N, CA, C and O atoms as CSV, one atom per row, in Angstrom:
chain,resi,resn,atom,element,x,y,z
A,1,MET,N,N,0.734,-1.032,0.045
A,1,MET,CA,C,0.048,-0.058,-0.111
A,1,MET,C,C,0.705,1.014,0.217
A,1,MET,O,O,0.195,2.049,-0.210
A,2,MET,N,N,2.039,1.178,1.068
A,2,MET,CA,C,2.777,2.686,1.159
A,2,MET,C,C,3.468,2.858,-0.743
A,2,MET,O,O,3.493,3.827,-1.502
A,3,ALA,N,N,3.871,1.614,-0.881
A,3,ALA,CA,C,4.230,1.751,-2.390
A,3,ALA,C,C,3.465,2.218,-3.652
A,3,ALA,O,O,3.918,2.528,-4.754
A,4,ALA,N,N,2.162,2.188,-3.200
A,4,ALA,CA,C,1.230,2.780,-4.316
A,4,ALA,C,C,1.106,4.458,-4.124
A,4,ALA,O,O,0.599,5.176,-4.987
A,5,VAL,N,N,1.696,4.994,-2.755
A,5,VAL,CA,C,1.391,6.414,-2.420
A,5,VAL,C,C,2.661,6.753,-2.875
A,5,VAL,O,O,2.929,7.753,-3.541
A,6,LEU,N,N,3.555,5.763,-2.442
A,6,LEU,CA,C,5.257,6.492,-3.320
A,6,LEU,C,C,5.443,6.623,-4.901
A,6,LEU,O,O,6.047,7.473,-5.555
A,7,ILE,N,N,4.907,5.785,-5.193
A,7,ILE,CA,C,4.722,5.825,-6.772
A,7,ILE,C,C,3.883,6.873,-7.428
A,7,ILE,O,O,4.083,7.227,-8.590
A,8,ALA,N,N,3.011,7.327,-6.724
A,8,ALA,CA,C,1.447,7.902,-7.110
A,8,ALA,C,C,2.298,9.280,-6.547
A,8,ALA,O,O,1.717,10.230,-7.071
A,9,GLY,N,N,3.403,9.790,-5.721
A,9,GLY,CA,C,3.731,11.352,-5.252
A,9,GLY,C,C,4.821,11.168,-6.545
A,9,GLY,O,O,4.960,12.184,-7.226
A,10,MET,N,N,5.467,10.190,-6.877
A,10,MET,CA,C,6.676,10.267,-8.052
A,10,MET,C,C,6.129,10.499,-9.305
A,10,MET,O,O,7.008,10.811,-10.108
A,11,VAL,N,N,4.772,10.460,-9.885
A,11,VAL,CA,C,4.137,10.053,-10.611
A,11,VAL,C,C,3.738,11.994,-10.678
A,11,VAL,O,O,3.771,12.662,-11.712
A,12,CYS,N,N,3.468,12.404,-9.594
A,12,CYS,CA,C,2.680,13.525,-9.693
A,12,CYS,C,C,3.712,14.630,-10.028
A,12,CYS,O,O,3.603,15.643,-10.719
A,13,LEU,N,N,4.956,14.017,-9.180
A,13,LEU,CA,C,6.188,14.877,-9.311
A,13,LEU,C,C,6.530,15.162,-10.852
A,13,LEU,O,O,6.753,16.215,-11.449
A,14,GLY,N,N,6.493,14.042,-11.199
A,14,GLY,CA,C,6.796,13.986,-13.098
A,14,GLY,C,C,6.304,14.839,-13.800
A,14,GLY,O,O,6.810,15.676,-14.547
A,15,LEU,N,N,4.933,14.522,-13.449
A,15,LEU,CA,C,3.912,15.467,-14.315
A,15,LEU,C,C,3.929,16.878,-14.134
A,15,LEU,O,O,4.420,17.467,-15.097
A,16,ALA,N,N,3.557,17.584,-13.226
A,16,ALA,CA,C,3.678,18.944,-12.518
A,16,ALA,C,C,4.501,19.161,-11.823
A,16,ALA,O,O,4.166,20.042,-11.031
A,17,GLY,N,N,5.937,18.644,-11.606
A,17,GLY,CA,C,7.348,19.431,-11.476
A,17,GLY,C,C,7.389,19.661,-9.756
A,17,GLY,O,O,6.462,19.353,-9.008
A,18,ASP,N,N,8.187,20.036,-9.494
A,18,ASP,CA,C,8.581,20.693,-8.345
A,18,ASP,C,C,7.498,21.688,-8.108
A,18,ASP,O,O,7.181,22.398,-9.062
A,19,TYR,N,N,6.919,21.830,-7.029
A,19,TYR,CA,C,5.762,22.965,-6.780
A,19,TYR,C,C,5.650,22.715,-4.923
A,19,TYR,O,O,5.674,21.671,-4.271
A,20,VAL,N,N,5.530,24.094,-4.505
A,20,VAL,CA,C,5.223,24.247,-3.031
A,20,VAL,C,C,3.359,24.083,-3.422
A,20,VAL,O,O,2.658,24.524,-4.332
A,21,TYR,N,N,3.132,23.360,-2.401
A,21,TYR,CA,C,1.633,22.894,-2.622
A,21,TYR,C,C,0.893,23.692,-1.527
A,21,TYR,O,O,-0.302,23.752,-1.814
A,22,PHE,N,N,1.209,24.381,-0.270
A,22,PHE,CA,C,1.033,25.490,0.478
A,22,PHE,C,C,1.921,26.649,0.446
A,22,PHE,O,O,2.191,27.286,1.463
A,23,GLY,N,N,2.369,26.923,-0.696
A,23,GLY,CA,C,3.099,28.213,-1.195
A,23,GLY,C,C,4.368,28.228,0.316
A,23,GLY,O,O,4.461,27.469,1.281
A,24,GLU,N,N,5.208,29.506,-0.110
A,24,GLU,CA,C,6.617,29.194,0.817
A,24,GLU,C,C,6.360,29.687,2.477
A,24,GLU,O,O,5.467,30.450,2.844
A,25,MET,N,N,7.143,29.191,3.145
A,25,MET,CA,C,6.664,29.883,4.472
A,25,MET,C,C,7.824,30.386,4.860
A,25,MET,O,O,8.784,29.619,4.781
A,26,ARG,N,N,8.100,31.974,5.448
A,26,ARG,CA,C,9.033,32.560,5.446
A,26,ARG,C,C,8.916,32.714,7.571
A,26,ARG,O,O,9.884,33.119,8.216
A,27,GLN,N,N,8.212,32.495,7.926
A,27,GLN,CA,C,8.210,32.392,9.354
A,27,GLN,C,C,9.432,31.388,10.110
A,27,GLN,O,O,9.708,30.257,9.712
A,28,THR,N,N,9.830,31.809,10.827
A,28,THR,CA,C,10.859,30.829,11.652
A,28,THR,C,C,10.757,31.059,13.357
A,28,THR,O,O,10.345,32.107,13.853
A,29,LEU,N,N,11.141,30.058,14.024
A,29,LEU,CA,C,11.163,30.212,15.828
A,29,LEU,C,C,12.246,30.289,15.973
A,29,LEU,O,O,12.947,29.608,15.225
A,30,SER,N,N,12.811,31.032,16.857
A,30,SER,CA,C,13.876,30.926,17.709
A,30,SER,C,C,14.407,30.186,18.092
A,30,SER,O,O,13.687,29.209,17.887
A,31,VAL,N,N,15.816,29.640,18.885
A,31,VAL,CA,C,15.866,28.909,19.287
A,31,VAL,C,C,15.164,28.581,20.626
A,31,VAL,O,O,14.861,27.456,21.021
A,32,ASN,N,N,14.993,29.573,21.153
A,32,ASN,CA,C,14.650,29.208,22.498
A,32,ASN,C,C,13.263,28.794,22.434
A,32,ASN,O,O,12.969,27.860,23.181
A,33,HIS,N,N,12.382,29.260,21.738
A,33,HIS,CA,C,10.967,29.283,20.888
A,33,HIS,C,C,11.161,27.388,20.605
A,33,HIS,O,O,10.212,26.688,20.958
A,34,ARG,N,N,11.852,27.009,20.256
A,34,ARG,CA,C,11.862,25.678,19.378
A,34,ARG,C,C,12.238,24.804,20.827
A,34,ARG,O,O,12.042,23.592,20.743
A,35,LEU,N,N,12.561,25.124,21.642
A,35,LEU,CA,C,13.225,24.628,23.064
A,35,LEU,C,C,12.325,24.050,23.882
A,35,LEU,O,O,12.168,23.026,24.546
A,36,PHE,N,N,11.692,25.241,23.554
A,36,PHE,CA,C,10.071,24.837,24.490
A,36,PHE,C,C,8.659,24.377,23.508
A,36,PHE,O,O,7.736,23.766,24.046
A,37,VAL,N,N,8.634,24.563,22.754
A,37,VAL,CA,C,7.535,23.875,20.974
A,37,VAL,C,C,7.918,22.691,20.993
A,37,VAL,O,O,6.971,21.908,21.064
A,38,SER,N,N,9.052,22.151,20.956
A,38,SER,CA,C,8.878,20.906,20.435
A,38,SER,C,C,8.724,19.962,21.789
A,38,SER,O,O,7.906,19.068,21.572
A,39,PRO,N,N,9.271,19.911,23.098
A,39,PRO,CA,C,8.904,18.991,23.875
A,39,PRO,C,C,7.118,18.807,24.192
A,39,PRO,O,O,6.462,17.806,24.481
A,40,VAL,N,N,6.706,20.286,23.983
A,40,VAL,CA,C,5.082,20.163,24.106
A,40,VAL,C,C,3.991,19.626,23.118
A,40,VAL,O,O,2.803,19.315,23.208
A,41,ALA,N,N,4.826,19.656,22.256
A,41,ALA,CA,C,3.633,19.338,20.468
A,41,ALA,C,C,4.292,17.639,20.717
A,41,ALA,O,O,3.420,16.843,20.368
A,42,GLY,N,N,5.766,16.797,21.292
A,42,GLY,CA,C,5.733,15.803,21.243
A,42,GLY,C,C,4.549,14.900,22.144
A,42,GLY,O,O,3.879,13.961,21.713
A,43,LEU,N,N,4.517,15.538,23.622
A,43,LEU,CA,C,3.801,15.432,24.845
A,43,LEU,C,C,2.360,15.296,24.403
A,43,LEU,O,O,1.740,14.305,24.789
A,44,ILE,N,N,1.664,16.342,23.504
A,44,ILE,CA,C,0.812,16.215,23.100
A,44,ILE,C,C,0.029,15.227,21.985
A,44,ILE,O,O,-1.127,14.813,21.893
A,45,GLY,N,N,1.083,15.085,21.295
A,45,GLY,CA,C,0.714,14.073,20.175
A,45,GLY,C,C,1.037,12.730,20.499
A,45,GLY,O,O,0.704,11.765,19.811
A,46,GLY,N,N,1.954,12.654,21.981
A,46,GLY,CA,C,2.119,11.265,22.560
A,46,GLY,C,C,0.743,10.954,23.081
A,46,GLY,O,O,0.260,9.843,22.864
A,47,VAL,N,N,-0.066,12.073,23.906
A,47,VAL,CA,C,-0.966,11.208,24.520
A,47,VAL,C,C,-2.191,11.564,23.707
A,47,VAL,O,O,-3.137,10.829,23.990
A,48,ALA,N,N,-2.417,12.321,22.933
A,48,ALA,CA,C,-3.097,11.937,21.663
A,48,ALA,C,C,-3.180,10.415,20.864
A,48,ALA,O,O,-4.125,9.657,20.644
A,49,GLY,N,N,-2.204,10.372,20.648
A,49,GLY,CA,C,-1.762,9.192,20.120
A,49,GLY,C,C,-2.312,7.480,21.075
A,49,GLY,O,O,-2.661,6.397,20.607
A,50,GLY,N,N,-2.161,7.939,22.484
A,50,GLY,CA,C,-2.103,7.158,23.435
A,50,GLY,C,C,-3.710,6.773,23.606
A,50,GLY,O,O,-4.257,5.683,23.773
A,51,CYS,N,N,-4.354,8.417,23.471
A,51,CYS,CA,C,-5.562,8.145,23.773
A,51,CYS,C,C,-6.764,7.759,22.421
A,51,CYS,O,O,-7.970,7.552,22.554
A,52,PHE,N,N,-6.068,7.756,21.338
A,52,PHE,CA,C,-6.762,6.925,20.313
A,52,PHE,C,C,-6.380,6.025,20.181
A,52,PHE,O,O,-7.142,5.239,19.618
A,53,SER,N,N,-5.274,5.598,20.496
A,53,SER,CA,C,-5.094,3.694,20.549
A,53,SER,C,C,-5.634,3.486,21.731
A,53,SER,O,O,-6.391,2.868,20.982
A,54,ARG,N,N,-5.961,3.385,22.626
A,54,ARG,CA,C,-6.942,3.448,23.540
A,54,ARG,C,C,-8.565,3.014,23.372
A,54,ARG,O,O,-9.289,2.193,23.936
A,55,LEU,N,N,-8.757,4.052,22.246
A,55,LEU,CA,C,-10.498,4.098,21.762
A,55,LEU,C,C,-10.682,2.767,20.946
A,55,LEU,O,O,-11.644,2.000,20.884
A,56,MET,N,N,-9.293,2.737,20.263
A,56,MET,CA,C,-9.356,1.567,19.485
A,56,MET,C,C,-9.295,0.497,19.764
A,56,MET,O,O,-9.583,-0.356,18.924
A,57,LEU,N,N,-8.853,0.107,21.186
A,57,LEU,CA,C,-8.667,-1.251,21.195
A,57,LEU,C,C,-10.061,-1.496,22.418
A,57,LEU,O,O,-10.243,-2.570,22.990
A,58,SER,N,N,-10.622,-0.694,22.553
A,58,SER,CA,C,-12.097,-0.450,23.376
A,58,SER,C,C,-12.894,-0.459,22.383
A,58,SER,O,O,-14.016,-0.524,22.887
A,59,ALA,N,N,-12.997,-0.432,21.191
A,59,ALA,CA,C,-14.018,-0.355,20.352
A,59,ALA,C,C,-14.280,-2.247,19.660
A,59,ALA,O,O,-15.187,-2.949,19.211
A,60,GLY,N,N,-12.666,-2.337,20.013
A,60,GLY,CA,C,-13.004,-3.998,19.615
A,60,GLY,C,C,-13.251,-4.977,20.490
A,60,GLY,O,O,-13.064,-6.181,20.315
A,61,ARG,N,N,-13.898,-4.156,21.934
A,61,ARG,CA,C,-14.161,-5.510,22.722
A,61,ARG,C,C,-15.695,-4.659,23.065
A,61,ARG,O,O,-15.773,-4.229,24.216
A,62,THR,N,N,-16.346,-4.517,22.568
A,62,THR,CA,C,-17.526,-3.822,22.298
A,62,THR,C,C,-18.583,-5.025,21.739
A,62,THR,O,O,-18.558,-5.511,20.609
A,63,PRO,N,N,-19.548,-5.385,22.870
A,63,PRO,CA,C,-20.453,-6.521,21.968
A,63,PRO,C,C,-21.550,-5.903,21.106
A,63,PRO,O,O,-22.535,-6.625,20.950
A,64,PHE,N,N,-21.576,-4.447,20.390
A,64,PHE,CA,C,-22.193,-4.065,19.531
A,64,PHE,C,C,-21.776,-4.459,18.324
A,64,PHE,O,O,-20.844,-3.774,17.901
A,65,GLN,N,N,-22.299,-5.713,17.295
A,65,GLN,CA,C,-21.705,-6.191,16.592
A,65,GLN,C,C,-20.853,-5.422,14.991
A,65,GLN,O,O,-19.975,-5.646,14.158
A,66,PRO,N,N,-21.687,-4.625,15.313
A,66,PRO,CA,C,-21.131,-3.599,13.762
A,66,PRO,C,C,-20.046,-2.871,14.024
A,66,PRO,O,O,-19.301,-2.536,13.103
A,67,VAL,N,N,-19.793,-2.515,15.342
A,67,VAL,CA,C,-18.551,-1.926,15.094
A,67,VAL,C,C,-17.259,-3.190,15.931
A,67,VAL,O,O,-16.068,-2.894,16.022
A,68,ALA,N,N,-17.694,-4.209,16.324
A,68,ALA,CA,C,-16.406,-4.991,16.621
A,68,ALA,C,C,-16.152,-5.977,15.343
A,68,ALA,O,O,-15.173,-6.723,15.324
C-alpha cells in the first residue's frame, strides 16, 4: 500500500514538476521557542496517540456487532 502512495507521489512530481503546495513559508522560530515548543508538541501528540489507541482497543471489545 505504501508503495502505491510513493509511486503516485513520484508520478505527480513527474507530471506537475516541483511545486510548493501550501506556498512558501517565511516564518521561523528562535532557538528558545523551539526548545519549548518541541517537547510540548511531542507530549501532546503522544497523549493524543495514546488516547486514540485506547479508544480503538476498547472499540474492538464492544458487544455491538457492527463496531466489533
